[in-house]
Backbone bond lengths (Angstrom), bond angles and torsions (degrees), N, CA, C in turn:
res aa  C-N    CA-C-N  psi(-1)  N-CA   C-N-CA  omega(-1)  CA-C   N-CA-C  phi
1 M - - - 1.455 - - 1.540 109.49 -
2 A 1.257 115.81 72.77 1.465 119.19 -178.56 1.492 113.11 -73.50
3 Y 1.352 119.94 -28.60 1.443 121.62 -175.66 1.534 111.80 -113.23
4 A 1.295 118.85 38.17 1.461 121.57 179.01 1.526 109.21 -92.35
5 I 1.339 115.86 149.42 1.474 118.83 175.40 1.536 107.49 -78.91
6 R 1.318 114.53 125.68 1.482 120.02 -174.57 1.527 113.01 -114.81
7 H 1.343 116.75 -9.68 1.461 119.69 179.79 1.500 109.48 -146.50
8 I 1.336 115.77 127.52 1.492 122.16 177.13 1.508 109.47 -121.12
9 T 1.332 114.97 131.13 1.463 120.44 177.48 1.518 108.74 -122.38
10 L 1.277 117.66 126.05 1.479 124.04 177.49 1.512 108.76 -116.01
11 E 1.348 118.54 122.65 1.440 122.20 -178.85 1.530 108.62 -130.03
12 C 1.320 117.49 126.52 1.447 122.60 -179.22 1.495 108.07 -78.15
13 D 1.344 112.25 137.20 1.472 121.25 172.28 1.501 109.93 -130.28
14 D 1.305 116.66 166.54 1.488 123.15 -177.64 1.501 112.29 56.80
15 I 1.334 118.35 38.89 1.441 121.72 175.08 1.563 107.11 -76.51
16 P 1.338 116.66 127.97 1.502 118.86 -178.81 1.569 111.27 -54.18
17 A 1.310 116.51 141.65 1.451 122.05 -177.07 1.517 112.34 -61.56
18 D 1.352 117.17 -30.51 1.488 119.53 -179.06 1.512 113.20 -88.06
19 F 1.370 118.16 1.30 1.460 121.34 177.57 1.529 108.53 -77.07
20 P 1.364 117.64 138.70 1.494 120.47 -174.69 1.540 114.06 -58.16
21 I 1.357 116.78 -35.09 1.466 118.33 -178.42 1.512 108.64 -98.93
22 Q 1.320 116.42 125.59 1.494 120.96 -179.12 1.518 115.92 -92.48
23 Q 1.314 116.45 -23.85 1.486 118.70 -175.78 1.507 110.09 -147.04
24 V 1.380 117.85 137.54 1.419 122.50 175.62 1.525 107.51 -142.38
25 K 1.330 115.27 135.34 1.473 120.71 176.88 1.506 109.54 -143.36
26 T 1.337 117.62 129.65 1.472 122.97 178.91 1.530 108.70 -122.15
27 E 1.325 116.72 138.81 1.450 120.88 178.16 1.533 106.87 -132.49
28 L 1.333 113.79 138.62 1.471 122.14 179.56 1.507 108.01 -131.40
29 T 1.346 115.78 123.66 1.443 120.05 -178.92 1.542 110.94 -114.45
30 Y 1.346 115.78 133.32 1.442 122.82 -179.50 1.532 109.45 -111.60
31 D 1.296 116.15 155.27 1.498 120.07 173.16 1.529 109.50 -152.07
32 M 1.290 116.51 166.00 1.434 121.17 176.57 1.532 107.87 -79.01
33 V 1.335 114.51 129.65 1.498 121.77 -176.61 1.558 104.57 -123.72
34 K 1.329 115.39 130.19 1.450 119.28 177.34 1.511 110.16 -88.97
35 I 1.325 115.31 125.37 1.486 121.33 177.91 1.525 103.96 -124.86
36 N 1.304 118.03 120.72 1.442 122.47 -173.29 1.523 106.62 58.40
37 D 1.290 119.04 -121.42 1.444 120.88 -179.54 1.547 113.58 -110.40
38 K 1.311 115.56 12.50 1.518 119.95 -178.68 1.516 109.77 -117.37
39 E 1.315 115.92 151.26 1.449 121.69 175.80 1.529 111.01 -105.54
40 F 1.357 116.37 138.18 1.424 124.63 -179.63 1.502 111.20 -127.97
41 L 1.356 118.12 143.92 1.429 121.02 173.81 1.517 108.31 -86.04
42 L 1.347 116.95 113.29 1.449 121.89 -171.60 1.528 110.06 -134.47
43 P 1.355 118.32 159.20 1.448 119.89 178.34 1.516 110.34 -63.80
44 L 1.352 115.35 142.91 1.450 122.00 -179.23 1.539 110.10 -114.53
45 K 1.302 116.23 -45.04 1.495 120.82 -178.38 1.498 109.87 -152.93
46 W 1.356 115.85 146.93 1.438 125.62 177.48 1.486 109.53 -130.68
47 E 1.364 117.75 136.38 1.468 120.88 176.22 1.534 108.79 -138.92
48 M 1.326 114.72 146.30 1.482 120.69 178.25 1.510 107.84 -138.26
49 H 1.325 115.76 126.56 1.479 122.45 179.22 1.510 107.05 -118.89
50 S 1.336 115.40 138.34 1.453 119.39 176.59 1.509 108.92 -145.84
51 R 1.354 114.40 156.63 1.497 120.65 179.94 1.493 109.83 -131.12
52 D 1.306 116.99 128.16 1.441 124.84 175.88 1.556 106.57 -124.33
53 G 1.330 112.69 97.17 1.526 116.78 -174.40 1.471 111.49 62.10
54 K 1.362 115.90 -119.40 1.473 119.81 -178.23 1.522 110.42 -93.85
55 Y 1.362 118.87 0.62 1.447 121.93 -176.61 1.547 109.31 -99.59
56 L 1.325 114.45 134.07 1.403 122.47 179.54 1.525 108.24 -112.79
57 A 1.320 116.11 140.31 1.521 118.96 177.78 1.568 106.39 -125.83
58 W 1.307 113.78 143.91 1.478 119.21 179.04 1.524 106.50 -140.88
59 N 1.300 115.72 125.38 1.469 122.31 175.71 1.518 108.43 -123.59
60 S 1.311 115.81 143.86 1.486 118.93 179.32 1.502 109.63 -147.97
61 A 1.351 114.31 158.79 1.452 120.33 175.43 1.507 106.71 -149.83
62 E 1.343 114.80 138.89 1.463 119.55 175.19 1.521 108.61 -115.81
63 Y 1.312 116.11 140.99 1.428 122.08 -177.53 1.511 109.90 -108.70
64 A 1.354 116.84 127.74 1.431 119.70 -177.81 1.536 109.36 -152.61
65 L 1.297 115.73 177.76 1.467 123.86 176.07 1.566 111.71 56.83
66 Y 1.316 113.95 41.98 1.468 119.07 175.80 1.543 107.76 -64.28
67 R 1.326 114.37 141.84 1.481 121.97 179.34 1.484 109.10 -140.80
68 K 1.321 114.52 155.56 1.453 120.11 173.98 1.495 106.21 -104.89
69 F 1.332 114.47 127.94 1.460 120.81 176.62 1.546 108.33 -107.36
70 G 1.270 115.20 137.18 1.498 119.37 -178.73 1.469 111.95 -163.63
71 T 1.273 115.47 173.43 1.469 121.39 177.01 1.515 108.44 -153.32
72 E 1.295 115.61 165.77 1.436 122.09 176.02 1.525 107.13 -131.96
73 S 1.305 116.83 144.95 1.439 120.55 177.40 1.514 110.28 -154.19
74 S 1.320 115.04 161.27 1.472 118.95 177.49 1.510 106.91 -147.97
75 I 1.325 115.29 152.88 1.456 123.01 179.75 1.548 106.65 -118.91
76 T 1.324 115.58 126.81 1.455 118.66 176.47 1.522 108.17 -125.84
77 F 1.309 116.28 146.90 1.440 124.09 178.74 1.534 107.68 -118.66
78 E 1.309 115.65 116.87 1.500 118.16 -179.10 1.502 111.77 -80.90
79 E 1.362 118.07 -30.92 1.439 122.92 -176.03 1.516 107.74 -121.14
80 T 1.347 115.72 147.65 1.428 120.66 172.74 1.539 106.80 -91.65
81 P 1.322 120.49 119.00 1.442 119.11 -178.50 1.543 111.82 -68.15
82 E 1.288 114.82 151.22 1.485 118.99 176.64 1.526 109.59 -73.75
83 P 1.316 116.14 144.44 1.463 118.20 -179.87 1.544 110.89 -66.94
84 V 1.304 116.15 150.90 1.473 121.68 179.15 1.524 108.90 -68.13
85 P 1.311 118.53 128.02 1.493 121.18 178.60 1.521 110.91 -61.42
86 D 1.333 115.24 144.41 1.474 122.01 -179.08 1.493 112.11 -59.20
87 K 1.369 116.02 -35.29 1.510 119.40 -177.06 1.547 111.55 -65.17
88 K 1.351 117.06 -20.13 1.500 117.98 -179.35 1.552 109.47 -84.31
89 T 1.306 117.69 -20.11 1.442 119.69 -177.77 1.536 112.33 -109.20
90 K 1.325 116.92 -2.38 1.479 119.64 179.76 1.515 111.31 -71.43
91 E 1.330 114.81 137.82 1.446 121.72 -178.18 1.550 107.73 -75.15
92 E 1.313 115.99 135.62 1.465 120.54 177.67 1.515 109.72 -120.42
93 P 1.373 116.46 154.69 1.469 119.48 -179.43 1.552 107.97 -66.20
94 P 1.302 117.83 154.46 1.446 121.79 179.39 1.518 110.89 -64.03
95 A 1.283 118.18 148.22 1.470 123.86 177.52 1.549 108.56 -72.43
96 P 1.340 116.36 143.99 1.474 118.08 178.15 1.540 109.98 -62.02
97 P 1.300 117.40 152.33 1.512 119.90 179.82 1.584 108.68 -68.83
98 V 1.280 108.52 147.97 1.526 114.72 179.63 1.524 107.29 -82.90
99 K 1.332 115.10 132.60 1.454 119.50 179.50 1.511 110.21 -85.89
100 K 1.273 116.66 136.28 1.455 122.76 -178.74 1.555 108.83 -89.24
101 K 1.294 116.03 137.72 1.465 120.06 176.18 1.507 110.03 -79.28
102 Q 1.330 114.69 139.99 1.474 118.53 179.82 1.454 112.33 -110.32
């Protein structure tokens, strides 16, 4: 993957002056990660910076320990079931209502 995007930066502009948050910037970094014998382009690190007046906030996350989860299964039938007899699936007229004794 020679021409893959590996870093994305998002920066807010034209934030209204009366809005509580004056500045926001988010960065996401990708890298090739080997899982089993294959390589995948996956997130590596995320950061977000923001400013509210004199207060600065910074959040970040790092992604690691990627794993592949999977399972294998098979279904085998040892006997071939007998077909359902037609008389069991044939539509029958409704039974007459039961009369109540008075």
